[in-house]
Every structure is written in C-alpha cells, then in structure tokens.
Residue frames as qw, qx, qy, qz and C-alpha x, y, z in Angstrom:
[[0.083, -0.013, 0.640, 0.764, 26.60, 33.03, 52.77],
 [0.113, -0.564, -0.784, -0.232, 22.89, 32.39, 53.11],
 [0.222, -0.731, -0.400, 0.507, 22.61, 35.27, 55.60],
 [0.157, -0.389, 0.265, 0.868, 24.31, 37.65, 53.16],
 [0.012, -0.237, -0.746, -0.622, 21.96, 36.63, 50.36],
 [0.167, -0.699, -0.688, 0.102, 19.00, 37.35, 52.64],
 [0.200, -0.653, -0.126, 0.719, 20.33, 40.85, 53.34],
 [0.094, -0.153, 0.528, 0.830, 20.82, 41.51, 49.64],
 [0.086, -0.440, -0.808, -0.383, 17.31, 40.27, 48.80],
 [0.192, -0.722, -0.546, 0.379, 15.86, 42.44, 51.58],
 [0.134, -0.552, 0.105, 0.816, 17.51, 45.52, 50.06],
 [0.014, -0.049, 0.681, 0.731, 16.56, 44.65, 46.47],
 [0.017, 0.479, 0.877, 0.044, 12.95, 43.56, 47.07],
 [0.054, 0.729, 0.381, -0.565, 11.58, 47.04, 47.98],
 [0.042, 0.487, -0.398, -0.776, 13.02, 48.46, 44.76],
 [0.005, -0.119, -0.899, -0.421, 11.39, 45.70, 42.72],
 [0.007, 0.633, 0.743, -0.216, 8.05, 46.37, 44.44],
 [0.002, 0.689, 0.084, -0.720, 8.48, 50.13, 43.95],
 [0.014, 0.289, -0.618, -0.731, 9.33, 49.79, 40.24],
 [0.011, -0.322, -0.916, -0.239, 6.40, 47.45, 39.64],
 [0.004, -0.693, -0.580, 0.429, 4.04, 49.81, 41.48],
 [0.024, 0.577, -0.164, -0.799, 5.18, 52.80, 39.40],
 [0.039, 0.074, -0.787, -0.612, 4.69, 50.91, 36.13],
 [0.026, -0.488, -0.872, -0.001, 1.23, 49.69, 37.15],
 [0.002, 0.707, 0.366, -0.605, 0.18, 53.23, 38.18],
 [0.039, 0.457, -0.382, -0.802, 1.41, 54.81, 34.94],
 [0.067, -0.123, -0.880, -0.454, -0.36, 52.17, 32.83],
 [0.032, -0.596, -0.764, 0.246, -3.50, 52.68, 34.91],
 [0.020, 0.627, 0.099, -0.772, -3.36, 56.44, 34.31],
 [0.095, 0.215, -0.633, -0.738, -3.32, 55.80, 30.56],
 [0.138, -0.283, -0.922, -0.226, -6.32, 53.46, 30.80],
 [0.034, -0.494, -0.672, 0.550, -8.53, 55.39, 33.26],
 [0.204, 0.368, -0.061, -0.905, -9.50, 58.43, 31.05],
 [0.356, 0.026, -0.734, -0.577, -10.96, 56.06, 28.45],
 [0.229, -0.321, -0.899, 0.191, -12.81, 54.21, 31.21],
 [0.057, 0.455, 0.411, -0.788, -14.33, 57.45, 32.48],
 [0.289, 0.290, -0.337, -0.848, -15.37, 58.58, 29.00],
 [0.319, -0.068, -0.877, -0.352, -16.86, 55.21, 28.03],
 [0.189, -0.407, -0.836, 0.316, -18.90, 54.84, 31.22],
 [0.117, 0.423, 0.211, -0.874, -20.09, 58.47, 31.06],
 [0.335, 0.180, -0.526, -0.761, -21.36, 57.83, 27.53],
 [0.346, -0.188, -0.907, -0.148, -23.06, 54.54, 28.45],
 [0.445, -0.441, 0.116, -0.771, -24.58, 55.88, 31.69],
 [0.853, -0.289, -0.396, -0.177, -26.20, 53.82, 34.39],
 [0.743, -0.661, 0.092, 0.056, -24.54, 52.43, 37.53],
 [0.844, 0.055, 0.109, 0.523, -21.28, 51.76, 35.65],
 [0.236, 0.866, 0.029, 0.439, -20.91, 55.53, 35.21],
 [0.458, -0.847, 0.223, -0.153, -19.46, 55.76, 38.71],
 [0.943, -0.100, 0.113, 0.298, -16.81, 53.11, 37.99],
 [0.567, 0.575, -0.024, 0.590, -14.68, 55.63, 36.14],
 [0.178, -0.819, 0.183, -0.515, -14.78, 58.13, 39.00],
 [0.866, -0.476, 0.149, -0.015, -13.99, 55.32, 41.45],
 [0.861, 0.167, 0.073, 0.475, -10.91, 54.53, 39.34],
 [0.252, 0.776, -0.068, 0.574, -10.03, 58.24, 39.21],
 [0.595, -0.775, 0.128, -0.174, -9.73, 58.10, 42.99],
 [0.906, -0.159, 0.144, 0.365, -6.71, 55.83, 42.44],
 [0.517, 0.583, 0.040, 0.625, -5.10, 58.56, 40.31],
 [0.231, -0.849, 0.100, -0.465, -5.58, 61.12, 43.10],
 [0.846, -0.523, 0.098, 0.030, -4.23, 58.60, 45.62],
 [0.810, 0.251, -0.037, 0.529, -0.94, 58.49, 43.71],
 [0.137, 0.695, -0.143, 0.691, -0.40, 62.17, 44.52],
 [0.641, -0.677, 0.076, -0.354, -1.51, 61.50, 48.09],
 [0.951, -0.195, -0.005, 0.238, 0.99, 58.65, 48.49],
 [0.601, 0.425, -0.088, 0.671, 3.79, 60.79, 47.07],
 [0.163, -0.760, 0.097, -0.622, 2.84, 63.66, 49.38],
 [0.817, -0.561, 0.036, -0.126, 2.85, 61.39, 52.45],
 [0.891, -0.012, -0.004, 0.453, 6.27, 60.02, 51.57],
 [0.380, 0.595, -0.045, 0.707, 7.58, 63.48, 50.72],
 [0.372, -0.779, 0.048, -0.502, 6.35, 64.81, 54.07],
 [0.662, -0.598, 0.385, -0.235, 7.57, 62.10, 56.46],
 [0.927, 0.276, -0.237, 0.092, 9.76, 59.69, 54.50],
 [0.758, -0.571, 0.096, 0.299, 12.95, 58.57, 56.27],
 [0.687, 0.259, 0.173, 0.656, 15.26, 59.69, 53.45],
 [0.235, -0.369, -0.055, 0.897, 16.73, 63.16, 53.25],
 [0.375, 0.739, 0.347, -0.438, 14.42, 65.82, 51.81],
 [0.116, 0.658, -0.475, -0.573, 16.90, 66.56, 49.03],
 [0.037, -0.072, 0.946, 0.314, 16.15, 63.06, 47.69],
 [0.227, 0.471, 0.814, -0.252, 12.45, 62.88, 48.52],
 [0.256, 0.692, 0.167, -0.654, 11.40, 66.19, 46.95],
 [0.257, 0.490, -0.552, -0.624, 12.84, 65.81, 43.42],
 [0.020, 0.018, 0.989, 0.148, 11.82, 62.14, 43.29],
 [0.223, 0.532, 0.731, -0.366, 8.23, 62.87, 44.30],
 [0.279, 0.671, -0.048, -0.685, 8.03, 65.82, 41.88],
 [0.129, 0.334, -0.788, -0.501, 9.33, 63.65, 39.05],
 [0.064, 0.222, 0.973, 0.001, 6.80, 60.89, 39.79],
 [0.254, 0.638, 0.484, -0.542, 3.96, 63.44, 40.04],
 [0.232, 0.581, -0.374, -0.685, 5.06, 64.86, 36.69],
 [0.084, 0.117, -0.933, -0.331, 5.01, 61.36, 35.18],
 [0.176, 0.420, 0.841, -0.293, 1.57, 60.73, 36.71],
 [0.299, 0.684, 0.180, -0.641, 0.17, 63.90, 35.15],
 [0.202, 0.494, -0.608, -0.588, 1.86, 63.26, 31.81],
 [0.036, 0.043, 0.988, 0.147, 0.60, 59.67, 31.66],
 [0.266, 0.564, 0.665, -0.411, -2.96, 60.87, 32.37],
 [0.290, 0.669, -0.167, -0.664, -2.64, 63.42, 29.55],
 [0.106, 0.284, -0.860, -0.411, -1.44, 60.60, 27.31],
 [0.177, 0.292, 0.927, -0.156, -4.47, 58.58, 28.41],
 [0.339, 0.658, 0.301, -0.601, -6.77, 61.43, 27.36],
 [0.279, 0.563, -0.508, -0.588, -5.16, 61.44, 23.93],
 [0.027, -0.056, 0.987, 0.151, -5.48, 57.66, 23.64],
 [0.281, 0.493, 0.735, -0.370, -9.19, 57.96, 24.49],
 [0.332, 0.686, -0.047, -0.646, -9.49, 60.69, 21.83],
 [0.152, 0.398, -0.779, -0.460, -7.79, 58.48, 19.22],
 [0.074, 0.127, 0.989, -0.009, -10.09, 55.56, 20.03],
 [0.120, 0.700, 0.695, -0.116, -13.31, 57.60, 20.01],
 [0.270, 0.304, 0.256, 0.877, -13.63, 60.56, 17.66],
 [0.282, -0.775, -0.451, -0.342, -16.65, 61.86, 19.60],
 [0.583, -0.651, -0.198, 0.443, -14.37, 62.89, 22.45],
 [0.199, 0.977, -0.055, 0.054, -13.03, 66.43, 22.10],
 [0.726, 0.383, -0.299, 0.486, -9.30, 66.83, 21.42],
 [0.614, -0.644, -0.196, 0.413, -7.03, 67.67, 24.34],
 [0.275, 0.915, -0.071, 0.288, -5.55, 71.17, 24.11],
 [0.566, 0.306, -0.452, 0.618, -2.08, 72.14, 25.28],
 [0.212, -0.495, 0.292, -0.790, -3.53, 74.48, 27.92],
 [0.860, -0.327, -0.054, -0.388, -5.64, 71.63, 29.34],
 [0.888, 0.085, -0.358, 0.276, -2.63, 69.33, 29.41],
 [0.312, 0.403, -0.410, 0.756, -0.52, 71.95, 31.16],
 [0.500, -0.490, 0.145, -0.699, -3.34, 72.61, 33.65],
 [0.945, -0.211, -0.214, -0.130, -3.53, 68.89, 34.53],
 [0.750, 0.161, -0.377, 0.519, 0.22, 68.67, 35.10],
 [0.027, 0.490, -0.292, 0.821, 0.24, 71.95, 37.07],
 [0.718, -0.457, -0.004, -0.525, -2.57, 70.61, 39.28],
 [0.939, -0.088, -0.304, 0.138, -0.61, 67.39, 39.89],
 [0.555, 0.254, -0.361, 0.705, 2.58, 69.23, 40.87],
 [0.188, -0.497, 0.172, -0.830, 0.80, 71.96, 42.84],
 [0.818, -0.408, -0.149, -0.376, -1.35, 69.45, 44.72],
 [0.852, -0.006, -0.388, 0.352, 1.77, 67.46, 45.63],
 [0.320, 0.330, -0.342, 0.820, 3.53, 70.51, 47.09],
 [0.438, -0.468, 0.080, -0.763, 0.47, 71.74, 49.01],
 [0.902, -0.290, -0.240, -0.211, -0.37, 68.28, 50.33],
 [0.735, 0.124, -0.436, 0.505, 3.26, 67.69, 51.35],
 [0.063, 0.395, -0.316, 0.860, 3.30, 70.94, 53.31],
 [0.651, -0.413, -0.019, -0.637, -0.05, 70.25, 54.99],
 [0.935, -0.165, -0.315, -0.004, 0.90, 66.67, 55.92],
 [0.559, 0.262, -0.446, 0.648, 4.30, 67.79, 57.19],
 [0.211, -0.432, 0.265, -0.836, 2.63, 70.31, 59.51],
 [0.820, -0.320, -0.133, -0.456, 0.05, 67.76, 60.69],
 [0.895, -0.026, -0.391, 0.211, 2.64, 65.08, 61.44],
 [0.338, 0.330, -0.433, 0.768, 4.82, 67.58, 63.29],
 [0.459, -0.428, 0.152, -0.763, 1.85, 68.66, 65.38],
 [0.931, -0.217, -0.168, -0.239, 1.16, 64.99, 66.12],
 [0.324, -0.723, 0.606, -0.068, 4.85, 64.48, 66.91],
 [0.896, 0.030, 0.443, 0.020, 5.30, 61.42, 64.68],
 [0.201, 0.674, -0.582, -0.409, 7.80, 60.33, 62.05],
 [0.951, 0.229, -0.068, -0.195, 8.17, 57.37, 59.70],
 [0.152, -0.630, 0.761, 0.034, 10.92, 54.82, 60.37],
 [0.740, 0.175, -0.608, -0.229, 11.66, 51.24, 59.39],
 [0.830, -0.480, 0.165, -0.231, 11.39, 48.39, 61.86],
 [0.971, 0.107, -0.034, 0.209, 14.29, 46.42, 60.40],
 [0.658, 0.093, -0.092, 0.742, 17.08, 48.93, 60.48],
 [0.210, -0.699, -0.247, 0.637, 17.78, 52.32, 62.03],
 [0.414, 0.885, 0.190, 0.098, 17.31, 55.37, 59.92],
 [0.680, -0.145, 0.096, 0.712, 20.73, 56.47, 58.74],
 [0.066, 0.927, 0.079, -0.362, 21.35, 60.17, 58.56],
 [0.692, 0.660, -0.016, 0.292, 23.22, 61.46, 55.60],
 [0.711, -0.287, -0.076, 0.637, 26.91, 62.05, 56.29],
 [0.228, -0.101, 0.151, 0.956, 26.87, 65.24, 54.30],
 [0.244, 0.705, 0.545, -0.382, 24.07, 67.76, 54.01],
 [0.061, 0.611, -0.301, -0.729, 25.69, 69.54, 51.09],
 [0.799, 0.541, 0.147, -0.218, 24.68, 69.15, 47.49],
 [0.578, -0.332, 0.574, 0.474, 27.43, 67.25, 45.67],
 [0.212, 0.455, -0.498, -0.707, 28.36, 67.68, 42.01],
 [0.033, -0.061, -0.972, -0.223, 27.10, 64.15, 41.33],
 [0.150, 0.540, 0.724, -0.402, 23.76, 65.05, 42.85],
 [0.236, 0.646, -0.012, -0.726, 23.44, 68.19, 40.70],
 [0.162, 0.295, -0.758, -0.558, 24.35, 66.26, 37.53],
 [0.036, 0.235, 0.971, -0.013, 21.84, 63.57, 38.43],
 [0.204, 0.628, 0.518, -0.543, 19.04, 66.06, 39.06],
 [0.216, 0.566, -0.311, -0.732, 19.82, 67.91, 35.82],
 [0.099, 0.113, -0.908, -0.392, 19.69, 64.64, 33.88],
 [0.096, 0.414, 0.878, -0.219, 16.40, 63.64, 35.50],
 [0.228, 0.658, 0.242, -0.676, 14.83, 67.03, 34.73],
 [0.189, 0.443, -0.566, -0.669, 16.01, 66.86, 31.11],
 [0.056, -0.086, -0.973, -0.207, 14.54, 63.37, 30.69],
 [0.138, 0.532, 0.717, -0.429, 11.29, 64.45, 32.36],
 [0.252, 0.626, -0.036, -0.738, 10.92, 67.49, 30.07],
 [0.156, 0.268, -0.786, -0.534, 11.66, 65.30, 27.02],
 [0.007, 0.280, 0.960, -0.025, 9.01, 62.79, 28.08],
 [0.175, 0.610, 0.469, -0.614, 6.56, 65.62, 28.76],
 [0.245, 0.521, -0.333, -0.746, 7.12, 67.09, 25.29],
 [0.062, 0.075, -0.929, -0.356, 6.60, 63.66, 23.72],
 [0.000, 0.462, 0.882, -0.093, 3.10, 63.27, 25.18],
 [0.107, 0.464, 0.196, -0.857, 2.05, 66.91, 24.73],
 [0.528, 0.589, 0.612, 0.002, -0.93, 67.14, 22.34],
 [0.375, 0.119, 0.388, 0.834, -0.49, 68.93, 19.04],
 [0.064, -0.756, -0.514, -0.400, -3.86, 70.73, 19.20],
 [0.312, -0.119, -0.328, 0.884, -3.41, 74.18, 20.69],
 [0.060, -0.837, -0.491, -0.234, -5.72, 76.98, 21.74],
 [0.274, 0.477, -0.169, 0.818, -5.03, 80.58, 22.61],
 [0.465, -0.586, 0.068, -0.660, -7.46, 80.91, 25.51],
 [0.074, 0.174, -0.886, 0.424, -6.79, 79.36, 28.89],
 [0.299, -0.451, -0.830, -0.137, -9.74, 77.39, 30.30],
 [0.316, -0.598, -0.027, -0.736, -12.41, 79.52, 31.93],
 [0.787, -0.552, -0.056, -0.270, -12.79, 79.15, 35.65],
 [0.648, 0.342, -0.544, 0.408, -9.07, 78.63, 36.34],
 [0.140, -0.431, 0.505, -0.734, -9.43, 80.31, 39.72],
 [0.823, -0.198, 0.073, -0.527, -12.40, 78.07, 40.47],
 [0.905, 0.162, -0.386, 0.067, -10.36, 74.98, 39.58],
 [0.360, 0.421, -0.576, 0.601, -7.50, 76.17, 41.82],
 [0.419, -0.376, 0.390, -0.729, -9.83, 76.79, 44.78],
 [0.927, -0.078, -0.068, -0.360, -11.59, 73.44, 44.37],
 [0.785, 0.288, -0.487, 0.250, -8.26, 71.67, 44.08],
 [0.107, 0.443, -0.567, 0.687, -6.83, 73.37, 47.17],
 [0.632, -0.297, 0.266, -0.664, -9.96, 72.62, 49.20],
 [0.964, 0.039, -0.177, -0.195, -10.05, 68.97, 48.11],
 [0.595, 0.406, -0.569, 0.396, -6.30, 68.55, 48.78],
 [0.178, -0.419, 0.554, -0.697, -6.70, 69.73, 52.38],
 [0.833, -0.141, 0.135, -0.518, -9.67, 67.38, 52.84],
 [0.911, 0.225, -0.345, 0.016, -7.70, 64.46, 51.38],
 [0.288, 0.503, -0.625, 0.523, -4.76, 65.26, 53.68],
 [0.527, -0.344, 0.464, -0.624, -7.02, 64.71, 56.69],
 [0.961, 0.073, -0.036, -0.264, -8.06, 61.36, 55.23],
 [0.686, 0.454, -0.504, 0.264, -4.41, 60.44, 54.61],
 [0.095, -0.516, 0.609, -0.595, -3.57, 61.29, 58.23],
 [0.772, -0.199, 0.332, -0.505, -6.30, 58.98, 59.53],
 [0.948, 0.253, -0.173, -0.082, -5.33, 56.12, 57.19],
 [0.456, 0.549, -0.581, 0.392, -1.63, 56.46, 58.10],
 [0.356, -0.430, 0.584, -0.589, -2.50, 56.29, 61.79],
 [0.908, -0.016, 0.109, -0.404, -4.69, 53.24, 61.14],
 [0.936, 0.286, -0.189, 0.076, -1.96, 51.23, 59.42],
 [0.593, 0.482, -0.388, 0.516, 1.34, 52.62, 60.71],
 [0.224, -0.612, 0.403, -0.642, 0.79, 53.80, 64.29],
 [0.389, -0.013, -0.895, 0.217, 1.42, 51.04, 66.86],
 [0.155, -0.450, -0.777, 0.412, -1.62, 50.50, 69.07],
 [0.122, 0.356, 0.087, -0.922, -3.29, 53.45, 67.36],
 [0.053, 0.237, 0.847, 0.472, -5.74, 51.60, 65.14],
 [0.035, -0.712, -0.683, 0.159, -8.85, 52.94, 66.86],
 [0.091, -0.678, -0.011, 0.730, -7.55, 56.50, 66.55],
 [0.063, -0.199, 0.644, 0.736, -6.99, 56.00, 62.83],
 [0.003, 0.435, 0.869, 0.237, -10.41, 54.41, 62.31],
 [0.063, -0.761, -0.498, 0.411, -12.17, 57.19, 64.25],
 [0.087, -0.571, 0.213, 0.788, -10.28, 59.90, 62.33],
 [0.064, -0.014, 0.771, 0.634, -10.94, 58.31, 58.93],
 [0.028, -0.561, -0.820, -0.113, -14.66, 57.78, 59.53],
 [0.090, -0.753, -0.334, 0.560, -15.11, 61.25, 61.03],
 [0.064, -0.450, 0.379, 0.806, -13.38, 62.92, 58.08],
 [0.033, 0.142, 0.844, 0.515, -15.32, 60.81, 55.56],
 [0.098, -0.612, -0.782, -0.071, -18.83, 61.16, 56.99],
 [0.151, -0.841, -0.290, 0.431, -18.51, 64.71, 58.31],
 [0.250, -0.537, 0.324, 0.738, -15.77, 66.25, 56.20],
 [0.251, 0.158, 0.745, 0.598, -17.01, 65.12, 52.79],
 [0.048, 0.779, 0.612, 0.128, -20.52, 66.66, 53.02],
 [0.230, -0.845, -0.075, 0.477, -18.94, 69.81, 54.47],
 [0.341, -0.309, 0.519, 0.721, -16.42, 69.91, 51.62],
 [0.193, 0.439, 0.742, 0.468, -19.21, 69.49, 49.05],
 [0.081, -0.872, -0.459, 0.151, -21.21, 72.22, 50.75],
 [0.269, -0.713, 0.158, 0.628, -18.27, 74.64, 50.59],
 [0.317, -0.021, 0.669, 0.672, -17.69, 73.76, 46.93],
 [0.167, 0.671, 0.703, 0.168, -21.32, 74.65, 46.19],
 [0.096, -0.848, -0.158, 0.497, -20.52, 78.31, 46.98],
 [0.247, -0.325, 0.526, 0.746, -18.36, 78.49, 43.85],
 [0.501, 0.466, -0.004, -0.729, -20.31, 79.80, 40.88],
 [0.500, 0.394, -0.646, -0.421, -19.29, 77.07, 38.42],
 [0.015, -0.102, 0.975, -0.195, -20.00, 74.15, 40.73],
 [0.637, -0.162, -0.355, -0.665, -23.26, 72.32, 40.02],
 [0.150, -0.186, 0.862, -0.447, -24.34, 70.56, 43.21],
 [0.784, -0.044, -0.140, -0.603, -26.88, 67.75, 42.85],
 [0.875, -0.252, 0.373, -0.177, -27.32, 64.08, 43.70],
 [0.898, 0.411, -0.033, 0.155, -25.42, 62.87, 40.64],
 [0.306, 0.748, -0.413, 0.421, -22.37, 65.03, 41.38],
 [0.527, -0.588, 0.480, -0.382, -22.45, 63.94, 45.02],
 [0.969, -0.015, 0.237, -0.067, -22.51, 60.26, 43.98],
 [0.743, 0.571, -0.179, 0.299, -19.61, 60.75, 41.56],
 [0.004, 0.759, -0.460, 0.461, -17.60, 62.62, 44.19],
 [0.755, -0.420, 0.409, -0.294, -18.34, 59.90, 46.74],
 [0.970, 0.219, 0.061, 0.084, -17.20, 57.19, 44.31],
 [0.498, 0.698, -0.322, 0.401, -13.96, 59.10, 43.71],
 [0.284, -0.684, 0.495, -0.454, -13.27, 59.50, 47.44],
 [0.919, -0.202, 0.289, -0.176, -14.01, 55.82, 48.11],
 [0.868, 0.420, -0.101, 0.245, -11.51, 54.88, 45.40],
 [0.176, 0.760, -0.404, 0.477, -9.00, 57.27, 46.96],
 [0.607, -0.557, 0.428, -0.373, -9.47, 55.73, 50.43],
 [0.987, 0.018, 0.161, -0.010, -9.07, 52.16, 49.16],
 [0.703, 0.577, -0.208, 0.361, -5.92, 53.06, 47.20],
 [0.049, -0.740, 0.449, -0.498, -4.40, 54.89, 50.20],
 [0.816, -0.390, 0.339, -0.260, -5.21, 51.93, 52.45],
 [0.957, 0.240, 0.010, 0.162, -3.40, 49.63, 50.02],
 [0.431, 0.704, -0.321, 0.464, -0.37, 51.95, 49.93],
 [0.336, -0.665, 0.466, -0.476, -0.16, 52.18, 53.72],
 [0.950, -0.169, 0.225, -0.139, -0.65, 48.43, 54.04],
 [0.826, 0.448, -0.158, 0.305, 2.30, 48.02, 51.66],
 [0.086, 0.740, -0.424, 0.515, 4.37, 50.38, 53.82],
 [0.680, -0.494, 0.394, -0.372, 3.47, 48.39, 56.91],
 [0.991, 0.084, 0.099, 0.028, 4.32, 45.08, 55.19],
 [0.634, 0.597, -0.252, 0.422, 7.67, 46.60, 54.17],
 [0.670, -0.245, -0.440, 0.546, 8.45, 47.28, 57.83],
 [0.102, 0.376, -0.071, 0.918, 7.61, 50.97, 58.20],
 [0.360, -0.657, -0.646, 0.147, 5.82, 52.47, 61.19],
 [0.045, -0.794, 0.004, -0.607, 5.03, 55.81, 62.79],
 [0.652, -0.334, -0.480, 0.482, 6.88, 56.54, 66.02],
 [0.217, -0.948, -0.151, 0.176, 7.18, 59.61, 68.30],
 [0.474, 0.767, -0.215, 0.375, 9.84, 62.11, 67.25]]
C-alpha cells in the first residue's frame, strides 16, 4: 500500500510542480513590464534590473522550445501544448503592459498592432527555436529520457476524435483569453521597422539556441559537464559580442555602451532562468542520452 502511494505521488508531483511553475511565470510576465518601465524612468544601476528580469520572459520561450524539440512525449502533444503556453506567455506580457499603463499615465497606451506583434514574436520564436534545437540535438545524437521509467511510445500514431475535440477546446479557450487581454486602443499603421524586428528576433533566437544547447549539456548530459560549461562560456563571451556586432548593421539599431549593458543584463537573466529550468529537469529525473 505504501509502495502504491509512492508511485501515485511520483506521478502527481511533476504536474504540481509544472502547474506552479506556469502560474509563477504568468504572474511574473504581468509584473515585469511595470518593473522595466519604472526602472527606466528612475535610471541608474537599477535600470538594468528590468532587462535582467526580461531575460526570464525570453527563457520561458527557450524552455518551451527545448521541451518541444526533444521532450519524451509524442510531438502531437508537445507542439500544441508549447504553442498554447507561448500564447499565454505573450498574452500575459501584453496584459502586464496594460497594467503598467493603468498604473502610470505617462506610459503610452498599448496598441492592438503592438500586442499582436508581441504574441506573433512569441509564437514565431518558439517555432524557429524548436526547429533549430531539434536539428542541433539530432546532429549531436542525443534525446531526452527519464531515469525512473522507460519512455513509452504511443500505441497509436493517429489523431483520435477525443484529441481533435480537446485541441479545438484548447484553441477556443486560448482565443477567448487572448481577446480578453487585447487592448482597446487601436491604430491603423503597423509599427515601423517590422522587418528589422523580425531579423533581430531571428538572430537572437539562433544565438539563444546555442546557449540552450550548452546549458542542457551542462545539466542533463552524463559526464558531459565540462562540454556544457565550455559551450556556454564560448557562446556567451564570443557569440554575444558577435551577435551585437551583426545587429549594429541594421539601420534602426543604436549600438552603444548602454544598449550593450542592457542586452548583457537580459542574456544573464536568460542564462540563469535556463539553468534553473534544466536543474529542475535533472531533479525530476531527466537526462540526455545517445539516440
């Protein structure tokens, strides 16, 4: 009886941790825009605290992309779940921008086009990062498995009616939630520099994928800690200045010491958040093994 209760608790505990983590991340996304705005207005060393916290927002997409790329579940479950969570992450950040606007009238109102651009960036970054990480992990010949039980393959690869109904319901709820947080202020012109934003996002996503690969090797690859450390430090100290240099070729990018410091603070926050996520995976019994 005691053994059965242990098995049940082992199956339930990851879901409790997962649910708690999602709630904390969504609440953080609502709080962080106000933190960035307040510290930007005050100035000084605390100005970088908001960008450090923004790195945790980016890390949420990175964590979803890593799981979507190499998670042990079937892709038909991983993909819609990760897209839904990325949608919620973007929507909660948009809600945070509106909360910051309500609390401080000096902050400009959030337009619908800006809100849609944020959500599109979240979803697009997830898909691109998932594809890049999937290719990298296949080239490395590794996959994610649990130490406690064998990965069970799905008995059926077909989409069942229950699955379709479930996905339809989830999409309907997600669209309803998205409409609820959509700002009322609208504008007819899309933001200028949309191509610039897309290029910067794509470039930064690829750079972050290399960081994610190094961090995953550090925490999840048996006897591969030194490889992960070397990869992470090489990407951080070599890749980040190179990434900033490439961004400086875009016309709308203003490259100076302040921007570099803000970008560095954001990447450091991203690295710390990804380390925490991979440490949680390792504590939950996951590891990278050869395919």
